[in-house]
VEXGU-410803 format. One record per atom (N, C-alpha, C): residue in three letters; x negated, y, z. Coordinates in Angstrom, 3 decimals. Atoms other than C-alpha are relative to their C-alpha. Layout:
% VEXGU-410803
R   resn          u          v          w
R    ala          X          Y          Z
...
***
This chain:
% VEXGU-410803
R   resn          u          v          w
R    met     -1.060     -1.030      0.283
R    met   -133.950     78.453     93.956
R    met     -1.325      0.760     -1.323
R    ser      1.078     -0.688      0.916
R    ser   -135.319     80.061     90.556
R    ser      0.170      1.582      0.443
R    ser     -0.039     -2.017      0.077
R    ser   -135.735     84.213     90.289
R    ser      1.955     -0.070     -0.444
R    val     -1.165     -0.725      1.050
R    val   -132.684     83.869     87.594
R    val      1.376     -0.668      0.547
R    gln     -1.433      0.024     -1.118
R    gln   -130.290     81.788     90.108
R    gln      0.184      0.787      0.493
R    his      0.120     -0.818     -0.550
R    his   -130.932     84.082     92.436
R    his      1.039      0.968     -0.357
R    leu     -0.322     -0.677      0.751
R    leu   -130.206     86.748     90.400
R    leu      1.375     -0.650     -0.068
R    arg     -1.223      0.413      0.248
R    arg   -127.143     85.221     89.341
R    arg      0.776     -0.213      1.278
R    glu     -0.829     -0.230     -1.001
R    glu   -125.421     84.739     92.798
R    glu     -0.200      1.561      0.972
R    phe      0.557     -1.560      0.344
R    phe   -127.136     88.481     93.401
R    phe      1.393     -0.045     -0.275
R    ile     -1.354      0.466      0.581
R    ile   -124.181     89.135     90.952
R    ile      1.589     -0.610      0.579
R    arg     -0.803      0.541     -0.413
R    arg   -121.896     86.818     91.543
R    arg      0.793      0.632      1.208
R    glu     -0.598     -0.501     -2.006
R    glu   -121.196     87.856     95.734
R    glu      0.316      1.514     -1.025
R    arg     -0.285     -1.995     -0.266
R    arg   -121.518     92.005     94.627
R    arg      1.282      0.149     -0.849
R    leu     -1.486      0.023      1.027
R    leu   -118.737     91.142     91.637
R    leu      1.423     -0.302      1.151
R    thr     -0.766      0.236     -0.650
R    thr   -116.726     89.092     94.228
R    thr      0.342      1.101      0.934
R    ala      0.320     -0.903     -0.643
R    ala   -117.427     91.804     96.781
R    ala      1.243      1.207     -0.279
R    ala     -0.579     -0.788      1.533
R    ala   -116.122     94.443     93.790
R    ala      1.120     -0.164      0.321
R    ala     -1.405      0.866     -0.067
R    ala   -113.036     92.263     93.641
R    ala      1.124      0.402      0.990
R    glu     -0.791      0.328     -1.420
R    glu   -111.966     92.000     96.760
R    glu      0.268      2.002      0.725
R    glu     -0.564     -1.424     -0.368
R    glu   -112.036     96.057     97.520
R    glu      0.997      0.646     -1.032
R    ile     -0.985     -0.930      0.882
R    ile   -110.304     97.019     93.993
R    ile      1.572     -0.865      0.173
R    phe     -1.222      0.996     -0.181
R    phe   -107.636     94.454     95.057
R    phe      0.536      0.976      1.576
R    ser     -1.386     -0.907     -1.175
R    ser   -107.074     95.991     98.519
R    ser      0.397      1.264     -0.385
R    glu     -0.359     -0.748      0.372
R    glu   -107.080     99.421     97.121
R    glu      1.297     -0.112     -1.425
R    val     -1.104      0.175      1.097
R    val   -104.596     98.703     94.472
R    val      1.272     -0.944      0.895
R    glu     -1.260      0.478     -1.499
R    glu   -102.100     96.404     97.531
R    glu      0.072      1.116      0.152
R    lys      0.196     -0.592     -0.398
R    lys   -102.652     99.607     99.232
R    lys      1.243      1.214     -1.141
R    thr     -1.078     -0.148      0.905
R    thr   -101.122    101.253     96.505
R    thr      0.971      0.312     -0.129
R    ile     -1.494      0.778      0.543
R    ile    -98.300     99.563     95.633
R    ile      1.170      0.129      1.223
R    val     -1.348     -0.226     -1.698
R    val    -97.299    100.024     99.539
R    val      0.185      1.278     -0.143
R    arg     -0.375     -1.105     -0.195
R    arg    -97.421    103.270     99.593
R    arg      1.100     -0.034     -1.963
R    tyr     -0.887     -0.040      1.616
R    tyr    -95.652    103.821     95.680
R    tyr      1.853     -0.668      0.715
R    glu     -1.069      0.747     -0.256
R    glu    -93.047    101.066     97.350
R    glu      1.119      1.046      1.265
R    glu      0.049     -1.346     -1.388
R    glu    -93.018    104.166    100.379
R    glu      1.114      0.452     -0.097
R    asp     -0.145     -1.231      0.374
R    asp    -92.431    106.494     98.146
R    asp      1.537     -0.177     -1.201
R    val     -1.630      0.042      0.892
R    val    -89.278    105.316     95.722
R    val      0.724     -0.792      1.522
R    arg     -1.153     -0.289     -0.895
R    arg    -88.105    104.382     99.250
R    arg      1.138      1.339      0.350
R    leu     -0.432     -1.313     -0.284
R    leu    -87.972    107.751    100.333
R    leu      0.985      0.694     -0.808
R    leu     -0.827     -0.592      0.813
R    leu    -86.716    109.107     96.878
R    leu      1.214     -1.226     -0.011
R    gly     -1.029      0.456      0.273
R    gly    -84.026    106.479     96.461
R    gly      1.249      0.324      1.471
R    thr     -1.321     -0.748     -0.641
R    thr    -82.345    108.113     99.858
R    thr      0.113      1.628      0.121
R    cys      0.093     -0.825      0.430
R    cys    -83.096    111.443     98.976
R    cys      1.446      0.116     -0.944
R    trp     -1.122      0.611      0.592
R    trp    -81.204    110.678     95.744
R    trp      1.639     -0.500      0.170
R    lys     -1.298      1.019      0.128
R    lys    -78.464    108.534     96.936
R    lys      0.701      0.680      1.773
R    pro     -0.864     -1.058     -0.960
R    pro    -77.391    110.976    100.120
R    pro      1.027     -1.205      0.622
R    gln     -1.285      0.194     -0.757
R    gln    -74.981    109.555    102.902
R    gln      1.364      0.867     -0.075
R    ile     -0.998     -0.773      0.047
R    ile    -71.614    111.053    102.561
R    ile      1.335     -0.615      1.629
R    asn     -0.946      0.432     -1.433
R    asn    -69.857    110.935    106.438
R    asn      1.264      0.704      0.297
R    thr     -1.786     -1.264     -0.174
R    thr    -65.721    111.595    106.680
R    thr     -0.489     -1.016      1.491
R    thr     -0.472      0.817     -1.617
R    thr    -65.082    111.598    110.167
R    thr      1.553      0.628     -0.674
R    arg     -1.353      0.497     -0.405
R    arg    -60.956    111.306    110.729
R    arg      0.109      0.734      1.096
R    ile     -0.371     -1.159     -0.528
R    ile    -59.490    114.269    111.918
R    ile      1.285     -0.457      1.479
***
């Protein structure tokens, strides 16, 4: 393998690793936002419990 091919392979590996890390962080952020939305929905739509006397 020539040095140019080695460099290309190295860059490809680093970019792939960076992309995987970015997607992982985006996924974690989306999960946190979904949880926040769920909690806000609970706060903004409280259930009213009525009891019969």
